[in-house]
FIPALUM-786909 format. One record per residue (C-alpha): residue number from 1; residue in one letter; x, y, z. Coordinates in steps of 0.05 Angstrom, whole numbers, plus 5000, padded with zeros to 4 digits. Example, Ala and Ser with C-alpha at 12.3 -4.5 7.8 and 13.67 -1.06 7.14 Angstrom:
REM residues 2
<atom n="1" res="a" X="5246" Y="4910" Z="5156"/>
<atom n="2" res="s" X="5273" Y="4979" Z="5143"/>
***
This chain:
REM residues 214
<atom n="1" res="a" X="5006" Y="5001" Z="5001"/>
<atom n="2" res="a" X="5016" Y="5072" Z="4992"/>
<atom n="3" res="p" X="5055" Y="5103" Z="5052"/>
<atom n="4" res="g" X="5006" Y="5134" Z="5105"/>
<atom n="5" res="p" X="5009" Y="5194" Z="5147"/>
<atom n="6" res="r" X="5071" Y="5196" Z="5188"/>
<atom n="7" res="s" X="5094" Y="5234" Z="5250"/>
<atom n="8" res="y" X="5162" Y="5270" Z="5250"/>
<atom n="9" res="t" X="5212" Y="5298" Z="5297"/>
<atom n="10" res="t" X="5259" Y="5356" Z="5280"/>
<atom n="11" res="l" X="5289" Y="5371" Z="5212"/>
<atom n="12" res="r" X="5363" Y="5349" Z="5238"/>
<atom n="13" res="d" X="5339" Y="5281" Z="5273"/>
<atom n="14" res="e" X="5299" Y="5265" Z="5205"/>
<atom n="15" res="a" X="5363" Y="5281" Z="5166"/>
<atom n="16" res="v" X="5404" Y="5237" Z="5210"/>
<atom n="17" res="k" X="5355" Y="5181" Z="5198"/>
<atom n="18" res="l" X="5356" Y="5188" Z="5118"/>
<atom n="19" res="f" X="5429" Y="5185" Z="5122"/>
<atom n="20" res="n" X="5419" Y="5118" Z="5160"/>
<atom n="21" res="s" X="5371" Y="5097" Z="5106"/>
<atom n="22" res="l" X="5422" Y="5111" Z="5049"/>
<atom n="23" res="q" X="5470" Y="5072" Z="5086"/>
<atom n="24" res="q" X="5422" Y="5016" Z="5093"/>
<atom n="25" res="l" X="5406" Y="5022" Z="5024"/>
<atom n="26" res="e" X="5476" Y="5000" Z="5002"/>
<atom n="27" res="s" X="5468" Y="4928" Z="5026"/>
<atom n="28" res="e" X="5389" Y="4920" Z="5020"/>
<atom n="29" res="r" X="5370" Y="4863" Z="4978"/>
<atom n="30" res="d" X="5300" Y="4893" Z="4968"/>
<atom n="31" res="p" X="5311" Y="4967" Z="4964"/>
<atom n="32" res="v" X="5242" Y="4990" Z="4938"/>
<atom n="33" res="p" X="5202" Y="5004" Z="5004"/>
<atom n="34" res="l" X="5267" Y="5036" Z="5032"/>
<atom n="35" res="m" X="5269" Y="5078" Z="4966"/>
<atom n="36" res="q" X="5193" Y="5095" Z="4975"/>
<atom n="37" res="g" X="5205" Y="5114" Z="5049"/>
<atom n="38" res="v" X="5260" Y="5160" Z="5030"/>
<atom n="39" res="l" X="5219" Y="5192" Z="4977"/>
<atom n="40" res="q" X="5156" Y="5201" Z="5028"/>
<atom n="41" res="t" X="5200" Y="5236" Z="5077"/>
<atom n="42" res="c" X="5223" Y="5282" Z="5025"/>
<atom n="43" res="l" X="5155" Y="5295" Z="5004"/>
<atom n="44" res="d" X="5131" Y="5306" Z="5071"/>
<atom n="45" res="l" X="5192" Y="5351" Z="5090"/>
<atom n="46" res="p" X="5214" Y="5390" Z="5028"/>
<atom n="47" res="p" X="5273" Y="5425" Z="5061"/>
<atom n="48" res="l" X="5306" Y="5356" Z="5063"/>
<atom n="49" res="v" X="5307" Y="5346" Z="4985"/>
<atom n="50" res="d" X="5370" Y="5382" Z="4975"/>
<atom n="51" res="e" X="5398" Y="5343" Z="5031"/>
<atom n="52" res="i" X="5384" Y="5277" Z="4998"/>
<atom n="53" res="y" X="5408" Y="5298" Z="4930"/>
<atom n="54" res="c" X="5475" Y="5322" Z="4957"/>
<atom n="55" res="q" X="5482" Y="5259" Z="4992"/>
<atom n="56" res="l" X="5467" Y="5215" Z="4932"/>
<atom n="57" res="v" X="5521" Y="5255" Z="4893"/>
<atom n="58" res="k" X="5569" Y="5245" Z="4942"/>
<atom n="59" res="q" X="5553" Y="5170" Z="4947"/>
<atom n="60" res="t" X="5559" Y="5164" Z="4869"/>
<atom n="61" res="t" X="5616" Y="5204" Z="4859"/>
<atom n="62" res="e" X="5675" Y="5159" Z="4878"/>
<atom n="63" res="p" X="5643" Y="5094" Z="4901"/>
<atom n="64" res="p" X="5682" Y="5038" Z="4933"/>
<atom n="65" res="a" X="5657" Y="4986" Z="4882"/>
<atom n="66" res="p" X="5642" Y="5025" Z="4818"/>
<atom n="67" res="g" X="5583" Y="4987" Z="4788"/>
<atom n="68" res="g" X="5567" Y="4946" Z="4847"/>
<atom n="69" res="q" X="5502" Y="4933" Z="4880"/>
<atom n="70" res="g" X="5508" Y="4992" Z="4927"/>
<atom n="71" res="d" X="5532" Y="5037" Z="4872"/>
<atom n="72" res="l" X="5470" Y="5016" Z="4832"/>
<atom n="73" res="h" X="5413" Y="5028" Z="4888"/>
<atom n="74" res="y" X="5444" Y="5097" Z="4898"/>
<atom n="75" res="w" X="5437" Y="5110" Z="4826"/>
<atom n="76" res="q" X="5368" Y="5083" Z="4819"/>
<atom n="77" res="l" X="5347" Y="5125" Z="4883"/>
<atom n="78" res="l" X="5373" Y="5186" Z="4848"/>
<atom n="79" res="t" X="5333" Y="5165" Z="4783"/>
<atom n="80" res="c" X="5266" Y="5161" Z="4829"/>
<atom n="81" res="m" X="5288" Y="5230" Z="4865"/>
<atom n="82" res="s" X="5297" Y="5260" Z="4802"/>
<atom n="83" res="c" X="5226" Y="5241" Z="4776"/>
<atom n="84" res="t" X="5191" Y="5266" Z="4836"/>
<atom n="85" res="f" X="5234" Y="5329" Z="4864"/>
<atom n="86" res="l" X="5266" Y="5390" Z="4834"/>
<atom n="87" res="p" X="5322" Y="5415" Z="4876"/>
<atom n="88" res="s" X="5344" Y="5483" Z="4890"/>
<atom n="89" res="p" X="5376" Y="5520" Z="4833"/>
<atom n="90" res="p" X="5447" Y="5515" Z="4868"/>
<atom n="91" res="v" X="5439" Y="5445" Z="4879"/>
<atom n="92" res="l" X="5410" Y="5430" Z="4811"/>
<atom n="93" res="r" X="5471" Y="5460" Z="4778"/>
<atom n="94" res="f" X="5517" Y="5421" Z="4822"/>
<atom n="95" res="l" X="5476" Y="5358" Z="4800"/>
<atom n="96" res="r" X="5477" Y="5373" Z="4731"/>
<atom n="97" res="f" X="5553" Y="5381" Z="4733"/>
<atom n="98" res="h" X="5560" Y="5314" Z="4768"/>
<atom n="99" res="l" X="5515" Y="5275" Z="4712"/>
<atom n="100" res="d" X="5557" Y="5309" Z="4656"/>
<atom n="101" res="r" X="5616" Y="5276" Z="4683"/>
<atom n="102" res="r" X="5588" Y="5214" Z="4691"/>
<atom n="103" res="s" X="5560" Y="5223" Z="4620"/>
<atom n="104" res="r" X="5632" Y="5225" Z="4590"/>
<atom n="105" res="f" X="5635" Y="5145" Z="4594"/>
<atom n="106" res="p" X="5571" Y="5127" Z="4554"/>
<atom n="107" res="a" X="5584" Y="5052" Z="4558"/>
<atom n="108" res="s" X="5568" Y="5042" Z="4629"/>
<atom n="109" res="e" X="5511" Y="5030" Z="4661"/>
<atom n="110" res="m" X="5521" Y="5086" Z="4713"/>
<atom n="111" res="a" X="5526" Y="5135" Z="4646"/>
<atom n="112" res="k" X="5456" Y="5104" Z="4620"/>
<atom n="113" res="y" X="5426" Y="5126" Z="4686"/>
<atom n="114" res="a" X="5461" Y="5198" Z="4688"/>
<atom n="115" res="c" X="5430" Y="5208" Z="4615"/>
<atom n="116" res="f" X="5360" Y="5191" Z="4643"/>
<atom n="117" res="i" X="5365" Y="5233" Z="4704"/>
<atom n="118" res="r" X="5386" Y="5289" Z="4658"/>
<atom n="119" res="e" X="5325" Y="5286" Z="4617"/>
<atom n="120" res="a" X="5279" Y="5274" Z="4671"/>
<atom n="121" res="l" X="5306" Y="5341" Z="4709"/>
<atom n="122" res="g" X="5278" Y="5373" Z="4647"/>
<atom n="123" res="k" X="5209" Y="5352" Z="4652"/>
<atom n="124" res="t" X="5198" Y="5350" Z="4730"/>
<atom n="125" res="k" X="5153" Y="5397" Z="4757"/>
<atom n="126" res="g" X="5137" Y="5362" Z="4827"/>
<atom n="127" res="r" X="5087" Y="5313" Z="4846"/>
<atom n="128" res="e" X="5024" Y="5301" Z="4887"/>
<atom n="129" res="c" X="5046" Y="5234" Z="4915"/>
<atom n="130" res="v" X="5111" Y="5193" Z="4908"/>
<atom n="131" res="p" X="5122" Y="5142" Z="4860"/>
<atom n="132" res="s" X="5082" Y="5077" Z="4872"/>
<atom n="133" res="l" X="5121" Y="5011" Z="4887"/>
<atom n="134" res="e" X="5104" Y="4992" Z="4814"/>
<atom n="135" res="e" X="5130" Y="5057" Z="4789"/>
<atom n="136" res="i" X="5197" Y="5052" Z="4830"/>
<atom n="137" res="l" X="5213" Y="4981" Z="4800"/>
<atom n="138" res="v" X="5199" Y="5011" Z="4728"/>
<atom n="139" res="l" X="5244" Y="5070" Z="4743"/>
<atom n="140" res="m" X="5299" Y="5027" Z="4769"/>
<atom n="141" res="r" X="5301" Y="4997" Z="4699"/>
<atom n="142" res="r" X="5291" Y="5061" Z="4668"/>
<atom n="143" res="q" X="5231" Y="5037" Z="4632"/>
<atom n="144" res="e" X="5157" Y="5064" Z="4621"/>
<atom n="145" res="m" X="5092" Y="5039" Z="4658"/>
<atom n="146" res="i" X="5036" Y="5009" Z="4625"/>
<atom n="147" res="c" X="4969" Y="5040" Z="4640"/>
<atom n="148" res="t" X="4903" Y="5008" Z="4621"/>
<atom n="149" res="v" X="4848" Y="5054" Z="4604"/>
<atom n="150" res="h" X="4775" Y="5028" Z="4595"/>
<atom n="151" res="c" X="4741" Y="5061" Z="4538"/>
<atom n="152" res="p" X="4665" Y="5062" Z="4534"/>
<atom n="153" res="g" X="4642" Y="5027" Z="4472"/>
<atom n="154" res="a" X="4712" Y="5003" Z="4458"/>
<atom n="155" res="p" X="4764" Y="4952" Z="4486"/>
<atom n="156" res="a" X="4813" Y="4971" Z="4540"/>
<atom n="157" res="c" X="4871" Y="5007" Z="4512"/>
<atom n="158" res="s" X="4943" Y="4997" Z="4540"/>
<atom n="159" res="v" X="4982" Y="5061" Z="4543"/>
<atom n="160" res="a" X="5055" Y="5072" Z="4557"/>
<atom n="161" res="i" X="5070" Y="5127" Z="4601"/>
<atom n="162" res="s" X="5128" Y="5160" Z="4643"/>
<atom n="163" res="s" X="5130" Y="5197" Z="4709"/>
<atom n="164" res="h" X="5113" Y="5258" Z="4670"/>
<atom n="165" res="t" X="5052" Y="5234" Z="4628"/>
<atom n="166" res="t" X="4991" Y="5279" Z="4638"/>
<atom n="167" res="a" X="4916" Y="5261" Z="4633"/>
<atom n="168" res="q" X="4913" Y="5307" Z="4575"/>
<atom n="169" res="e" X="4968" Y="5272" Z="4538"/>
<atom n="170" res="v" X="4932" Y="5205" Z="4550"/>
<atom n="171" res="a" X="4868" Y="5229" Z="4529"/>
<atom n="172" res="q" X="4897" Y="5258" Z="4459"/>
<atom n="173" res="e" X="4932" Y="5195" Z="4447"/>
<atom n="174" res="l" X="4869" Y="5154" Z="4454"/>
<atom n="175" res="v" X="4827" Y="5198" Z="4416"/>
<atom n="176" res="s" X="4875" Y="5190" Z="4359"/>
<atom n="177" res="r" X="4874" Y="5118" Z="4368"/>
<atom n="178" res="l" X="4801" Y="5107" Z="4362"/>
<atom n="179" res="g" X="4796" Y="5155" Z="4302"/>
<atom n="180" res="l" X="4757" Y="5208" Z="4337"/>
<atom n="181" res="s" X="4804" Y="5265" Z="4323"/>
<atom n="182" res="q" X="4752" Y="5300" Z="4280"/>
<atom n="183" res="s" X="4693" Y="5290" Z="4330"/>
<atom n="184" res="p" X="4665" Y="5354" Z="4360"/>
<atom n="185" res="n" X="4662" Y="5321" Z="4431"/>
<atom n="186" res="l" X="4704" Y="5335" Z="4486"/>
<atom n="187" res="f" X="4747" Y="5277" Z="4518"/>
<atom n="188" res="a" X="4771" Y="5266" Z="4588"/>
<atom n="189" res="l" X="4800" Y="5211" Z="4632"/>
<atom n="190" res="y" X="4758" Y="5186" Z="4690"/>
<atom n="191" res="e" X="4782" Y="5160" Z="4756"/>
<atom n="192" res="q" X="4733" Y="5105" Z="4786"/>
<atom n="193" res="s" X="4734" Y="5080" Z="4859"/>
<atom n="194" res="r" X="4688" Y="5040" Z="4892"/>
<atom n="195" res="r" X="4645" Y="5096" Z="4915"/>
<atom n="196" res="r" X="4651" Y="5143" Z="4861"/>
<atom n="197" res="e" X="4676" Y="5169" Z="4792"/>
<atom n="198" res="h" X="4701" Y="5236" Z="4781"/>
<atom n="199" res="p" X="4748" Y="5269" Z="4722"/>
<atom n="200" res="v" X="4819" Y="5269" Z="4725"/>
<atom n="201" res="g" X="4844" Y="5340" Z="4717"/>
<atom n="202" res="s" X="4881" Y="5354" Z="4643"/>
<atom n="203" res="a" X="4941" Y="5369" Z="4680"/>
<atom n="204" res="t" X="4945" Y="5312" Z="4732"/>
<atom n="205" res="l" X="5005" Y="5266" Z="4728"/>
<atom n="206" res="l" X="4975" Y="5191" Z="4712"/>
<atom n="207" res="a" X="5030" Y="5165" Z="4752"/>
<atom n="208" res="d" X="5000" Y="5200" Z="4815"/>
<atom n="209" res="v" X="4934" Y="5168" Z="4799"/>
<atom n="210" res="l" X="4964" Y="5103" Z="4796"/>
<atom n="211" res="t" X="4996" Y="5117" Z="4862"/>
<atom n="212" res="r" X="4930" Y="5129" Z="4896"/>
<atom n="213" res="f" X="4906" Y="5064" Z="4867"/>
<atom n="214" res="e" X="4959" Y="5026" Z="4899"/>
***
């Protein structure tokens, strides 16, 4: 399930807890819940976003075992961070410099993460929810998610989406697929739960909707 409400202590104490989580991440066999916990804390406590970015840059600069499990997990968390939060301008410049240095060795797996992260930072505008467990797994592989949309009078459609895809973009793609581009009608996506159905705002990120379903 998606993380629920949490209680926090001081920013200093929470920063220490996050640092300990990063240390644990290095040897964690299943890093996904830990990553989601770090992301949730950053969403709830925005002043810690820059701190985590700086820590991840530090951990991925000269890792003791380049390309090892710990190094990989740090790059994967950095990938998730880049699709969820924008750091402050000074930290963003520092981060881009770090990514550019890593991109000079395009054959390495870490360089592929660096390129993915740099592209994501150009699209990220902030999230309502942290990535779902499924989204984190997809981001760890630098892939897209598959979203199933049920259309009245037509078969369900599968649409590939990223962390940045909006409801309007998906609606436009479905309209094109169903041959309705010339229709005078307006089209929108609806989110349906057990109790109610309501339209999804055109600028809403589909990834946030999927997280709420999780």
